[in-house]
Each structure stands twice: as C-alpha cells, then as structure tokens.
C-alpha positions as a Markdown table, in Angstrom:
| # | Residue | x | y | z |
|---|---|---|---|---|
| 1 | Met | -40.5 | -37.9 | 204.4 |
| 2 | Ile | -43.7 | -39.5 | 203.7 |
| 3 | Arg | -46.2 | -37.5 | 201.8 |
| 4 | Lys | -49.9 | -37.4 | 202.8 |
| 5 | Val | -51.9 | -39.4 | 200.3 |
| 6 | Glu | -54.2 | -36.3 | 199.8 |
| 7 | Asn | -51.1 | -34.3 | 198.7 |
| 8 | Arg | -50.2 | -36.7 | 195.9 |
| 9 | Ile | -51.0 | -35.5 | 192.4 |
| 10 | Ser | -51.3 | -38.0 | 189.6 |
| 11 | Asp | -53.1 | -37.2 | 186.6 |
| 12 | Phe | -52.9 | -37.2 | 182.7 |
| 13 | Met | -52.2 | -34.2 | 180.6 |
| 14 | Ser | -55.3 | -33.0 | 178.8 |
| 15 | Asp | -56.4 | -30.8 | 176.0 |
| 16 | Gly | -58.5 | -28.7 | 178.4 |
| 17 | Ala | -61.7 | -30.5 | 177.4 |
| 18 | Gly | -60.9 | -33.7 | 179.2 |
| 19 | Val | -59.4 | -35.8 | 176.3 |
| 20 | Val | -56.2 | -37.4 | 177.4 |
| 21 | Asn | -55.3 | -39.4 | 174.4 |
| 22 | Ala | -53.1 | -37.5 | 172.3 |
| 23 | Asn | -53.7 | -39.4 | 169.0 |
| 24 | Gly | -55.6 | -37.0 | 166.6 |
| 25 | Asp | -54.7 | -35.4 | 163.4 |
| 26 | Tyr | -53.0 | -32.3 | 164.8 |
| 27 | Ala | -51.7 | -31.4 | 161.5 |
| 28 | Thr | -55.2 | -30.2 | 160.5 |
| 29 | Thr | -56.2 | -29.0 | 164.0 |
| 30 | Pro | -53.0 | -28.1 | 166.3 |
| 31 | Thr | -53.8 | -28.9 | 169.9 |
| 32 | Thr | -52.2 | -28.1 | 173.1 |
| 33 | Phe | -52.3 | -30.5 | 176.0 |
| 34 | Ile | -51.7 | -29.0 | 179.6 |
| 35 | Phe | -51.1 | -29.8 | 183.1 |
| 36 | Gly | -50.8 | -27.4 | 186.2 |
| 37 | Pro | -52.0 | -26.3 | 189.4 |
| 38 | Pro | -55.1 | -24.2 | 190.3 |
| 39 | Glu | -54.7 | -20.8 | 191.9 |
| 40 | Gly | -53.5 | -21.0 | 195.6 |
| 41 | Glu | -51.6 | -24.4 | 195.0 |
| 42 | Ile | -47.9 | -25.3 | 194.2 |
| 43 | Trp | -47.2 | -28.6 | 192.6 |
| 44 | Ile | -44.1 | -30.5 | 192.6 |
| 45 | Val | -43.7 | -32.6 | 189.5 |
| 46 | Glu | -41.4 | -35.5 | 190.1 |
| 47 | Arg | -41.9 | -37.5 | 186.9 |
| 48 | Met | -43.8 | -38.0 | 183.6 |
| 49 | Ile | -44.7 | -41.3 | 181.9 |
| 50 | Ile | -45.2 | -41.0 | 178.1 |
| 51 | His | -47.2 | -44.1 | 176.9 |
| 52 | Ile | -47.2 | -44.7 | 173.0 |
| 53 | Gly | -49.3 | -47.6 | 171.8 |
| 54 | Asp | -50.1 | -48.8 | 168.1 |
| 55 | Leu | -50.7 | -51.8 | 166.0 |
| 56 | Gly | -47.6 | -51.6 | 163.9 |
| 57 | Gly | -45.3 | -54.1 | 165.4 |
| 58 | Ala | -41.7 | -53.5 | 166.5 |
| 59 | Tyr | -40.4 | -50.2 | 167.5 |
| 60 | Ser | -37.5 | -48.4 | 165.7 |
| 61 | Ala | -35.5 | -45.4 | 166.9 |
| 62 | Ser | -36.0 | -43.6 | 163.8 |
| 63 | Glu | -39.7 | -43.4 | 163.9 |
| 64 | Tyr | -42.2 | -42.0 | 166.4 |
| 65 | Gly | -44.2 | -44.8 | 168.0 |
| 66 | Asn | -44.6 | -47.2 | 165.1 |
| 67 | Leu | -45.9 | -44.8 | 162.7 |
| 68 | Gly | -43.4 | -45.9 | 160.1 |
| 69 | Ile | -42.0 | -42.2 | 160.0 |
| 70 | Ala | -40.4 | -39.5 | 162.2 |
| 71 | Leu | -42.7 | -36.7 | 163.0 |
| 72 | Pro | -42.1 | -33.8 | 160.4 |
| 73 | Asn | -42.6 | -31.0 | 163.2 |
| 74 | Gly | -42.2 | -33.0 | 166.5 |
| 75 | Tyr | -43.1 | -31.4 | 169.9 |
| 76 | Asn | -41.5 | -29.8 | 172.8 |
| 77 | Ile | -42.5 | -30.2 | 176.5 |
| 78 | Glu | -42.5 | -26.7 | 177.8 |
| 79 | Val | -43.3 | -24.8 | 181.1 |
| 80 | Arg | -45.4 | -21.5 | 180.3 |
| 81 | Asn | -47.3 | -19.1 | 182.2 |
| 82 | Thr | -50.6 | -17.6 | 181.6 |
| 83 | Asp | -48.9 | -14.8 | 179.3 |
| 84 | Asp | -47.7 | -17.6 | 177.3 |
| 85 | Glu | -44.1 | -16.7 | 178.5 |
| 86 | Leu | -41.6 | -19.6 | 178.0 |
| 87 | Leu | -40.2 | -20.5 | 181.3 |
| 88 | Ala | -38.5 | -23.9 | 180.6 |
| 89 | Cys | -38.2 | -26.0 | 177.6 |
| 90 | Leu | -37.7 | -29.3 | 179.3 |
| 91 | Asn | -36.2 | -31.1 | 176.1 |
| 92 | Gly | -33.8 | -28.3 | 175.3 |
| 93 | Cys | -36.2 | -27.0 | 172.7 |
| 94 | Lys | -35.0 | -29.8 | 170.3 |
| 95 | Pro | -38.4 | -31.3 | 169.2 |
| 96 | Phe | -39.3 | -34.8 | 170.1 |
| 97 | Thr | -39.7 | -36.3 | 166.5 |
| 98 | Asn | -38.7 | -40.0 | 167.0 |
| 99 | Asn | -38.5 | -42.7 | 169.6 |
| 100 | Gly | -34.8 | -42.3 | 169.7 |
| 101 | Asn | -34.5 | -38.8 | 170.6 |
| 102 | Val | -37.4 | -39.2 | 173.2 |
| 103 | Gly | -35.3 | -41.9 | 174.9 |
| 104 | Ala | -32.2 | -39.8 | 174.7 |
| 105 | Val | -33.6 | -37.2 | 177.0 |
| 106 | Cys | -35.8 | -39.2 | 179.2 |
| 107 | Tyr | -33.6 | -42.3 | 179.3 |
| 108 | Asp | -35.8 | -44.9 | 180.7 |
| 109 | Val | -37.6 | -46.6 | 177.7 |
| 110 | Ala | -39.4 | -50.0 | 178.1 |
| 111 | Asn | -41.0 | -52.0 | 175.2 |
| 112 | Ile | -43.9 | -53.6 | 177.0 |
| 113 | Gly | -44.9 | -55.7 | 174.0 |
| 114 | Ala | -48.3 | -56.7 | 172.7 |
| 115 | Gly | -51.2 | -56.1 | 174.8 |
| 116 | Ala | -55.0 | -56.8 | 174.5 |
| 117 | Gly | -56.0 | -56.6 | 171.0 |
| 118 | Gly | -52.5 | -56.9 | 169.6 |
| 119 | Ala | -51.4 | -53.2 | 170.3 |
| 120 | Asp | -47.7 | -52.8 | 170.9 |
| 121 | Ala | -46.6 | -50.4 | 173.5 |
| 122 | Ile | -43.7 | -48.4 | 174.9 |
| 123 | Asn | -43.3 | -46.7 | 178.0 |
| 124 | Ile | -40.9 | -43.7 | 178.6 |
| 125 | Arg | -40.2 | -42.6 | 182.2 |
| 126 | Trp | -38.8 | -39.1 | 182.7 |
| 127 | Thr | -37.8 | -38.6 | 186.3 |
| 128 | Phe | -37.1 | -34.9 | 186.6 |
| 129 | Ala | -35.2 | -35.3 | 190.1 |
| 130 | Lys | -32.8 | -37.5 | 188.4 |
| 131 | Ala | -32.5 | -35.2 | 185.5 |
| 132 | Gly | -31.5 | -32.3 | 187.8 |
| 133 | Ser | -34.6 | -31.4 | 190.0 |
| 134 | Pro | -38.2 | -31.8 | 190.1 |
| 135 | Leu | -40.4 | -29.1 | 188.5 |
| 136 | Arg | -42.2 | -26.7 | 190.7 |
| 137 | Leu | -45.4 | -25.2 | 189.2 |
| 138 | Ile | -46.8 | -22.2 | 191.0 |
| 139 | Gly | -50.7 | -21.9 | 190.5 |
| 140 | Asp | -50.8 | -18.2 | 191.4 |
| 141 | Glu | -48.6 | -17.7 | 188.4 |
| 142 | Met | -50.6 | -19.9 | 186.3 |
| 143 | Gln | -47.6 | -21.9 | 185.4 |
| 144 | Glu | -48.3 | -25.3 | 183.5 |
| 145 | Ile | -46.7 | -28.0 | 181.5 |
| 146 | Arg | -47.6 | -27.5 | 177.8 |
| 147 | Ile | -47.3 | -29.8 | 174.8 |
| 148 | Leu | -48.5 | -28.3 | 171.4 |
| 149 | Phe | -49.0 | -31.1 | 168.9 |
| 150 | Thr | -48.9 | -30.1 | 165.1 |
| 151 | Asp | -48.3 | -33.7 | 163.5 |
| 152 | Asp | -50.9 | -36.3 | 162.4 |
| 153 | Leu | -50.8 | -38.7 | 165.4 |
| 154 | Ser | -54.1 | -40.6 | 164.4 |
| 155 | Gly | -52.0 | -43.8 | 163.6 |
| 156 | Leu | -51.4 | -44.3 | 167.3 |
| 157 | Thr | -54.0 | -46.1 | 169.3 |
| 158 | Glu | -52.7 | -44.6 | 172.6 |
| 159 | His | -50.6 | -41.6 | 173.3 |
| 160 | Thr | -50.7 | -40.3 | 176.8 |
| 161 | Phe | -48.5 | -38.2 | 179.3 |
| 162 | Phe | -49.2 | -39.2 | 183.0 |
| 163 | Val | -47.7 | -36.7 | 185.4 |
| 164 | Asp | -46.9 | -37.6 | 189.1 |
| 165 | Gly | -45.8 | -35.5 | 192.0 |
| 166 | Tyr | -47.3 | -33.8 | 195.1 |
| 167 | Arg | -48.8 | -30.6 | 196.4 |
| 168 | Glu | -46.3 | -28.4 | 198.2 |
| 169 | Glu | -47.4 | -27.9 | 201.9 |
| 170 | Pro | -47.4 | -24.5 | 203.3 |
C-alpha cells in the first residue's frame, strides 16, 4: 500500500518549546522531550533514528556518545498519556546509559565518522515493526512518546530523536 505523502509524519522529538537537540545539562534542569499526535488524529510510528554527535573521537560501547562515561541515570523511551500513565516502556525500562545498551535494543548502529567541523557521529535506527509492531499513538487519548533526561549531555554537539511514520486514515 502506497501512503499519501500528506499522511506521512516525519519530525524530531522536542522539549515542547521547539528545541530538538537534547544536549543540555539536564542534571541541573531535568527535561522531557515529546512526540505525539494532536486530538482527532492517530499516528503510526514505524521507526526512530537516534543521532549522537560529538568531538570526542572513536565511540565505545561502555560510554554514551563519546562523553568518556556511561550516563549515571540514563533514560527510558516511554509511551504515556495525559494522566502520565505509563502505557509502554519501549526499552524494557532498563535505562539507556551507554552506546552498547542502546545498540542492543535498537540493533542498527552506524558510526558515520567525522563530518564538518570534525564532529564524529553515530546513528541508531530503531524500526518498531521489526521489533514486534509499529507504535499506534491516539491523539484523543493524548498518547505520546516521552523521554525524560536527567543527565548532563552538554558534551554532545548533537543529540536528536527523529520519528517517522504516518497518519492512520479513517
């Protein structure tokens, strides 16, 4: 089935104020990044691309990005509703603290090497359909993907979560 172009959804998760680069000091100010449909729409999320970039050089499975350490708290990728009810913990509620455990759950990890300005980067593709089934987010129930960051990620030059899918047709 070919989906209409206008039914595709492709966007970055954001902090609600339009910031899409999750590279702040969240140990000082914890911040939640969100992605979800408006009321009246249902979104089917097929995949997520996690992009991590920094100037540190080669990546190691035991650290996050190339920060030189694993994250003390890590983060979960969750589906919640407006009542903050946990509907699904996509990574099994075992917080992502290093490149190795992100790759173990998402599987597809690509080191894309140095880019402009010398920043190294890795991309992690998480295809939900290959992990069981796509995510179905119902706008009328205010369902959304949420990530709460509570670690200092300011050493990263880029840290984004790109979500791809489509609007369910009535």
